[in-house]
C-alpha positions in Angstrom: 7.0 -8.6 -21.7 8.4 -5.4 -21.6 11.3 -5.7 -23.8 9.8 -7.2 -26.4 7.3 -4.6 -26.6 10.2 -2.3 -26.3 12.0 -3.9 -29.2 8.8 -3.8 -31.3 8.6 -0.1 -30.7 11.9 0.4 -32.1 10.7 -1.5 -35.3 7.3 1.0 -35.1 9.6 3.8 -35.4 12.1 3.4 -37.8 8.8 1.9 -40.4 7.3 5.1 -39.4 10.8 6.8 -40.3 11.1 5.4 -43.9 7.4 5.1 -44.7 5.5 8.0 -43.3 4.4 11.5 -44.5 7.1 14.6 -44.6 6.2 15.7 -42.0 7.3 12.3 -39.4 9.7 11.8 -41.6 11.8 14.6 -40.6 11.8 13.8 -37.1 14.0 11.1 -35.0 12.8 9.4 -32.1 13.5 10.0 -28.6 14.6 7.2 -27.3 14.2 3.1 -28.2 12.9 1.7 -24.9 9.4 2.9 -23.7 8.9 3.8 -20.3 6.9 1.3 -17.9 3.2 1.8 -18.0 3.1 3.3 -14.5 5.9 5.9 -15.5 4.2 9.6 -15.1 7.5 11.5 -15.2 9.0 13.5 -17.6 11.0 11.5 -20.5 14.0 12.4 -23.0 13.6 14.7 -26.0 16.1 14.8 -28.5 17.1 18.5 -29.7 16.9 18.1 -33.5 15.9 21.5 -34.5 19.1 21.7 -36.1 20.2 25.3 -37.8 19.4 25.5 -41.6 21.7 28.3 -42.0 25.3 28.0 -40.5 25.4 30.0 -37.7 28.1 32.9 -37.2 31.1 32.0 -36.3 32.0 34.8 -33.3 34.7 34.7 -31.5 35.3 32.3 -28.5 37.0 33.0 -25.1 39.1 29.8 -25.5 40.4 31.3 -28.8 42.9 33.6 -27.1 44.2 31.0 -24.5 47.3 29.4 -25.3 46.3 25.8 -24.6 50.0 24.5 -24.5 50.7 27.0 -21.6 47.7 27.2 -20.0 45.8 24.0 -20.5 43.7 24.2 -17.2 42.6 27.8 -18.4 41.9 26.5 -21.9 40.0 23.5 -20.6 37.5 25.5 -18.0 36.8 28.2 -20.6 35.2 25.8 -23.0 33.5 24.0 -20.4 31.8 27.3 -18.9 30.7 27.8 -22.4 29.0 24.2 -22.2 27.7 24.7 -18.8 25.9 28.0 -19.3 22.3 27.7 -19.3 22.6 24.0 -19.1 23.7 23.8 -15.6 19.9 25.6 -14.8 18.2 23.1 -17.0 19.5 19.9 -15.6 20.9 19.6 -19.5 17.5 19.8 -21.3 19.5 21.7 -23.7 17.0 22.5 -25.8 15.5 24.9 -23.1 18.9 26.6 -22.6 18.0 30.5 -23.1 21.5 31.6 -23.5 22.5 29.2 -26.5 20.7 25.9 -27.9 22.8 22.7 -27.9 21.7 19.8 -30.2 21.8 15.6 -30.2 23.0 13.6 -32.6 20.2 11.3 -34.1 19.5 7.3 -34.5 21.3 7.0 -31.2 18.2 5.4 -29.9 18.4 1.9 -31.5 19.6 -1.3 -30.2 20.1 -2.7 -26.9 22.6 0.1 -25.7 20.7 2.7 -27.1 19.1 5.8 -25.3 17.0 5.3 -22.4 13.8 7.2 -22.0 14.7 9.4 -18.8 18.3 10.9 -19.7 19.0 9.9 -23.2 21.8 7.8 -22.1 23.6 5.4 -24.0 26.0 2.4 -23.2 29.7 3.4 -22.8 32.8 1.2 -22.3 32.5 -0.5 -19.0 35.2 0.3 -16.3 37.5 -3.1 -15.5 38.5 -4.3 -12.3 41.0 -1.8 -10.6 40.8 0.9 -13.2 38.7 3.2 -10.8 40.3 2.2 -7.3 42.4 -0.9 -5.6 39.0 -2.3 -4.3 37.3 -2.1 -7.4 37.0 -6.1 -8.0 34.4 -6.1 -10.8 33.5 -4.2 -14.1 31.0 -1.2 -13.6 29.1 0.0 -16.3 29.2 3.3 -17.9 26.7 5.5 -19.7 27.1 8.9 -21.3 24.8 11.8 -23.5 26.7 14.2 -25.8 25.5 17.3 -27.0 27.0 19.9 -29.8 26.5 23.2 -30.1 24.9 25.4 -33.3 27.8 25.5 -35.2 28.0 21.6 -34.7 24.4 21.0 -35.1 24.2 22.9 -38.5 26.7 20.0 -39.8 24.7 17.5 -38.3 21.5 18.9 -40.0 22.9 18.7 -42.8 24.3 15.1 -43.0 20.8 14.0 -41.8 18.6 16.6 -43.9 17.3 13.5 -45.7 16.7 11.0 -43.0 17.0 8.0 -44.8 20.2 8.9 -46.7 22.7 10.5 -44.5 25.0 12.6 -46.7 28.8 11.5 -45.6 30.3 14.0 -48.5 32.3 16.6 -47.6 31.8 16.4 -43.7 33.7 19.1 -42.1 32.5 20.7 -38.8 33.5 24.4 -38.9 35.8 26.4 -36.6 34.3 26.7 -33.3 32.3 23.6 -33.0 32.0 22.2 -29.6 30.9 19.2 -28.1 30.8 18.0 -24.7 29.9 14.5 -23.3 28.6 13.8 -19.6 29.5 9.9 -18.5 28.0 8.5 -15.4 28.9 5.1 -13.8 27.2 2.6 -11.9 30.0 2.0 -9.8 29.0 3.1 -5.9 30.9 5.9 -4.1 32.3 3.0 -1.9 34.3 2.0 -4.6 36.6 5.3 -4.9 36.9 8.2 -2.5 36.9 10.9 -5.2 33.2 9.6 -6.2 31.9 10.8 -2.9 28.6 13.2 -3.3 28.8 12.8 -7.3 25.7 14.2 -9.1 23.5 11.5 -9.7 20.9 10.9 -12.0 18.4 8.3 -12.4 18.5 6.1 -15.4 16.4 3.3 -17.1 19.9 1.5 -17.7 18.4 -1.5 -16.7 15.2 -1.4 -18.7 13.0 -1.7 -15.8 9.7 -3.3 -15.6 8.0 -0.9 -13.2 8.4 3.0 -12.5 9.8 2.3 -8.9 12.7 0.0 -10.4 13.7 3.2 -12.7 13.5 5.2 -9.5 15.7 3.2 -7.6 18.6 3.2 -10.2 21.0 6.0 -10.1 24.2 6.6 -11.9 26.9 9.0 -11.1 29.0 11.5 -12.7 32.4 10.2 -13.4 33.9 12.2 -16.6 33.3 15.1 -18.7 34.8 15.2 -22.6 35.1 18.2 -24.5 35.9 18.5 -28.1 37.0 22.0 -29.8 37.4 22.4 -33.6 40.4 25.0 -33.0 42.7 26.0 -36.2 45.8 25.5 -34.0 45.4 21.8 -33.3 48.0 19.5 -34.8 45.8 16.5 -35.9 42.3 17.1 -37.8 42.0 20.6 -36.5 40.6 19.2 -33.0 41.4 19.6 -29.8 40.1 16.8 -27.3 39.7 17.6 -23.2 38.7 15.7 -20.2 37.6 16.4 -16.6 36.7 14.2 -13.9 34.6 14.3 -10.8 36.8 14.9 -7.4 35.0 15.1 -4.2 38.6 16.6 -2.9 37.7 19.9 -4.9 36.5 22.4 -3.2 33.0 23.9 -4.4 29.4 24.0 -3.2 28.1 22.9 -6.5 28.6 19.3 -7.1 28.8 20.0 -10.8 31.8 22.1 -10.8 33.7 19.7 -8.2 35.4 18.8 -11.6 39.4 17.8 -12.1 41.0 19.0 -15.2 42.5 15.6 -16.3 43.6 15.8 -20.2 43.7 18.0 -23.0 45.0 17.0 -26.4 46.1 19.1 -29.4 47.9 16.5 -31.7 48.8 12.8 -31.2 52.3 12.4 -31.0 52.8 10.0 -34.4 56.2 8.7 -33.1 56.0 8.1 -29.6 55.5 4.4 -28.3 55.9 2.6 -24.9 59.3 2.4 -24.6 59.8 5.9 -24.9 57.3 6.5 -22.1 59.2 3.9 -20.1 62.2 5.6 -20.6 61.2 8.9 -18.8 59.9 11.0 -21.8 56.3 12.0 -21.9 53.7 12.6 -24.8 54.4 16.4 -26.5 51.0 16.9 -27.4 49.3 15.8 -24.6 49.0 17.5 -21.0 48.1 15.3 -18.2 47.4 16.7 -14.6 49.7 14.9 -12.0 47.3 16.2 -9.3 44.4 14.0 -10.2 43.9 11.4 -7.7 43.2 8.7 -10.7 46.9 9.6 -12.1 48.4 9.4 -8.7 46.6 5.9 -8.1 47.6 4.4 -11.7 51.2 6.1 -11.5 51.7 4.3 -8.3 49.2 1.5 -7.4 49.4 -0.4 -4.0 50.2 -3.9 -4.0 47.9 -6.5 -5.2 46.3 -3.8 -7.6 47.2 -3.9 -11.5 45.5 -0.8 -13.1 46.9 0.3 -16.2 49.7 2.7 -15.6 48.3 5.2 -17.8 45.2 7.0 -19.2 45.9 6.6 -22.7 48.6 4.7 -24.9 51.6 5.2 -23.8 50.8 8.4 -21.6 48.8 10.2 -24.1 45.7 11.9 -22.9 42.6 10.0 -22.4 39.8 9.7 -19.8 39.3 6.9 -16.8 36.3 5.4 -18.8 38.2 5.0 -21.7 40.4 2.1 -23.2 43.9 2.9 -22.3 45.4 1.5 -25.2 43.9 4.5 -27.2 43.7 8.2 -26.6 40.9 10.7 -27.1 42.1 11.7 -30.4 43.0 7.9 -31.8 39.5 6.5 -31.3 37.9 9.6 -32.6 40.1 9.8 -35.7 38.7 6.5 -37.2 35.2 7.9 -37.6 34.2 7.6 -41.0 32.4 5.6 -43.9 32.7 2.7 -44.2 34.7 1.7 -41.1 37.4 0.0 -42.5 39.6 0.1 -39.5 38.8 -0.6 -35.7 38.6 2.3 -33.5 41.7 0.6 -31.9 44.7 -0.6 -32.9 44.7 -4.8 -32.6 46.7 -6.4 -29.8 48.8 -8.6 -32.5 50.2 -5.1 -34.1 53.8 -4.1 -33.4 53.9 -0.8 -31.6 55.3 1.0 -34.8 52.0 -0.9 -36.9 49.9 0.7 -34.3 51.3 3.9 -34.7 48.8 4.3 -37.8 46.3 4.9 -35.2 48.2 8.0 -34.0 48.9 10.0 -37.3 48.3 13.7 -36.9 45.9 14.0 -39.9 44.8 16.9 -42.1 41.3 18.5 -41.9 39.2 16.6 -44.0 41.1 13.5 -43.9 39.8 10.0 -43.6 41.7 7.4 -41.4 41.6 5.4 -44.4 41.7 6.0 -47.8 38.8 5.0 -49.9 36.6 6.0 -46.9 34.7 9.3 -46.0 35.4 10.9 -43.0 33.1 11.9 -40.1 35.4 14.5 -38.9 36.2 12.8 -35.9 32.5 12.4 -35.2 32.1 8.8 -33.3 28.2 9.8 -32.9 27.8 10.5 -36.6 29.5 6.8 -37.4 27.1 5.1 -34.9 24.0 6.9 -35.7 24.7 5.9 -39.4 25.3 2.4 -38.8 22.4 2.2 -36.7 20.0 3.3 -39.6 21.8 0.8 -41.9 21.5 -2.0 -39.4 17.5 -1.3 -39.0 16.9 -1.1 -42.7 18.6 -4.7 -43.1 16.9 -5.9 -40.3 13.7 -4.8 -42.1 14.6 -6.2 -45.5 15.5 -9.5 -44.2 11.7 -9.7 -42.9 10.7 -9.4 -46.3 10.8 -5.0 -46.5 8.5 -2.9 -44.5 5.3 -4.1 -45.3 6.2 -7.3 -43.8 6.9 -5.8 -40.7 4.1 -3.9 -40.9 2.4 -7.1 -41.1 4.2 -8.5 -38.5 3.0 -5.7 -36.1 -0.5 -6.5 -36.9 -0.2 -10.2 -35.9 1.9 -9.2 -32.4 -1.7 -7.1 -31.6 0.1 -3.7 -31.6 -3.1 -1.4 -32.3 -1.9 1.4 -34.7 -3.9 4.1 -31.9 -1.3 3.3 -29.6 1.7 3.9 -31.6 2.1 7.6 -30.9 1.2 7.2 -26.9 3.4 4.1 -26.5 6.3 4.9 -28.5 6.4 8.3 -28.9 8.1 11.0 -31.0 9.3 14.4 -30.0 7.9 17.0 -33.0 5.6 14.6 -35.1 
């Protein structure tokens, strides 16, 4: 029954967003599935007070670092900026006293939408052997992402009209930073590098009781960063990845991180045969000291992991699809989404290179589409709103949905308590 009410809750939230007064319509739901009736703990709140005026673009510590020569130093400069004030609040980013961070809206909707505890959404699952030779099954992964004030300004401009996002001329300003925490359901026993990783409890199984939620743990596996840096060769963005590594000596488990990859371009002509001949991508840095890289490069007999993190050795994280790269996936963020995120398997290597072009700032992946400037979170959110509107129209419009709610005996007085809003 909980799942049925939760789905109704998503629908009610959407109806209120579309049909209610301006004060409610200016806010976005925090999560899609409601807590169990016996839940008394805190719940996730979407950081959505987006700046109305573009913040001043001050200098940033990574701008003085040559990422080609010192990729690890660049990565740490960005991550330290992301962690400052957020480690202290357990990533309740709206409570950061140093600088505010923001979430992208409309990621609550659907079966894989935000959970009510931490705002986690479903990511790609880790396939057998991707993490270790003892991994015989898939493990689910979940994530939550954040934007700094410069990124938050752009998100707020896109969603200024909550019912009609503006996808014209989307370009995030220089200095925009986004980072994402990715957690896995894989147990520590699967891979030594996961030992004592930071854990969060999460409602990833849409639990029926508070006890079930409290018993469900996910552990840190990967952290992604993305920076708008005009020194980039592709779209003005630089992408990087860390992974948790128990072998890093630090008393703070959140800092037991191994810099894994950094990308400032997508090596537009580099194909797997180049990698196999001994060449390496020129616009990706890969940390060969990572236990994940060592394992995939030389797996034991009987283990069949992907040999590289990304296609032909490009930068990517352990959670990500090895047929892509950090940049190739994000470069497809556009409206309409004409091309798939990953090149179809039946294409030749030369045809697949279309996904690895070094596009210009503000250039959409496909002609006729409008760029979302590498923000897949914007793309998913806009698509979720579209899907919700189509759902209500198929039921006969908002009035019919409201009538259905009445038939299903969901009292109007319960809407705020059962289906919560962050600011209404």
